[in-house]
N, C-alpha and C positions, 0 to 999 in steps of 0.2 A: 644901759644905764650900767655901773659898776655899782656892787655893793660892798659898800665898807665894813671890814670885820673888826671886832674890838681886838681879838688876837694881833697882837703887834711880830711880824716875824722879822727874825733878825737878820739885820745887817751882814751881808758880803761882799768884803772888800777884794778888790782883787791880791793873788799870793796870800789868800788867808781861807782858801778852800778847805772844805774838810778832806782831811788823809782820807787814800785810797785800802785799799787793805794787802794789793802789794805796796811793797817796800823796793821802790827802786835801785836798780845793782852801779854802785858809783862805780864807774871803769876809770881803770887809773892807766892814765894812755903812758908812761914814763915808766913806771914800776913794775906793768905789766910787761913788758917786752926786753929787760933785765938779763942777762945773757946766767947771770947765776940766777935765775930762777929756771929758765929750760936747760941750761945746761947740767943742773945738779935732778933734772929728771922730774920736777914740777909740772905742768899745766902753766901753761899763761891766766886762762884762769883761775889759778887759784888767789890771785892777786886781786879778783874783785870779788869771788863770791861768797866771802869770809865763813865759812861752813854750810850757807844754803845747798841743798840738793839742786845739780846741774847734773842737766842726759843729752845727750846727742843724739834725737830719739831718729831724726835722716840721714842718713851718710851713705850718698852713690860717689862712688871712684870712677875713672873712665879716662879713655883718652880721647881727645876732639881735636879738628885744627882750630889754630888760635886764630880768635880774633880779633880783627885789626888792631884795636886799640891795645890789650893786652899783646902784639906783637912786638909794637911798636917801644912799651914799657920795657918789655924785658931784650929787647935789642936782637930779634930773631926775623926768620921770614912770615906771612901772615899764615901760606902754607904748609908750615910746619908743623907739628906734633906735641898739642902742652897737656901736663896729667891734671886734670881735673877734680878738685874736692869739695863736692857739693853737704853741707852740713846744715842742720836746723838744732839750734841750742834752746833748750825748755828749762829755767828759773823756774822753782817751785811751784810747777806744773805751768807756768803760764809763758807760751811762744814769747823769746824776746830777741830774738839774732837770725837771722840768716845769711852764712857765707859760704862765700865762693871762692876757693883756691885755685891757682895758675900758678905751672910749674914744670920749664921744660924740660919734656919727656925722655932727651936724649940724657938728662941731666939727672935724673929720676927712677930711668928705669932698674927694675932689679932689688928698689930700696925695700924699706916698709912703709914709705913714703904712698905707694901705688897700693897700697891696704887700707881695707878700712879703718880698723886701728894701727896707730902708726909709732906706739908703744910710748915711753916714757923722756916725756919733754916734748912731745910730740912731732912736728914737719921741722919744727930749726934745731932740733936735735938731731935729726936725719942727717937734716941739710949738713952738717958739722960732723956728720959720720963720714960724709961722701967730701969732704973738704971745700963746703963750698958755704962755710957759716958764715952764719946771719952779723955784719958786724956793725952795720945802721938801719935806720930803718926809717919812711919816710910816709907821712901820713895827710891826707887832704880830706878835709869835711867837709857836707854840703845836707842840706833837707829837703824835702821834694811830699808831695802825695805819692801814695805808694800805689803799684799798680794792684789790679782786683786779684792776683793771685799772689802775689807779695801779705796785700792785706788778708784775705783766705788764711793762709801758711803762720801767721802770725796773731791770726784773731785779733785785729782788727777793730776798735770803734771808728762808728762812722766820725770825719772827720781830723783823723790821726794821725799825723804827718810821720815819716821816717824819716830820720840821719842814714847818711852814707858814708863810711868810709872807706875808704880807697887807699890802702898798704900797701905799699912794697920797702921787700927785705935785699937788701944791698950785701954781699960779698965780699972780700977784701977785693980792692983795686975802683972799685966803686959796680961790679956785676949786678945787676940784676938776677936775682933766682927766684924769688918771687912775685906776684901779687895776687892781692889778698882783696877782694869786695866783698864789703859788709852792708845789709841792712840791719838797722836797728829800729825795734819797737822805739821811737821816740819818749813814752809816757814812762816807760820801765827803765829810764837811764838817767843818770849827772856825769858825764865827762870831768875827767878829774884831771888836769895836768898839776905837779910839782915841778919847778921847776929852779933852777941853781940858779943865782944871779951873778 
């Protein structure tokens, strides 16, 4: 038997929930990849972070055999080596993104790309120094529930989906030079695309 209370509970309508303490990160999809940003030595993250504390607290760089799907996108054989850069990004103390970049090992051998710290402007500035400057990007976005490892590494609450962004960077002539697979905490992001008509 339900007991009625004299206290009225506030009505919560969809979309009007109380704000969370963490302010979502606004990912500016077009501005962040503009050449003038990384070409001037700024991080692509500087378009998004708005002065907030951003830390890459896990960086693992190595060489591996290219996964079949990555080899297909990069136009290399699946037995060929790729430089793999795995990172975890933490904003205001909250893990928000896992990123894994794949670049042809033959292209980036001996460059700062194979180091943990790639220097000002990051991977794209280093690719430009190697004569493989990205001139175009393609991103594909989907969502799904996280794996147990992803949920642990992103400190996700139960039932929180992730967004997956697969970005390919192309040099002149349409040659793919990087595949970046990003796993985002969907509760931590707003994806913004400012497109000229």
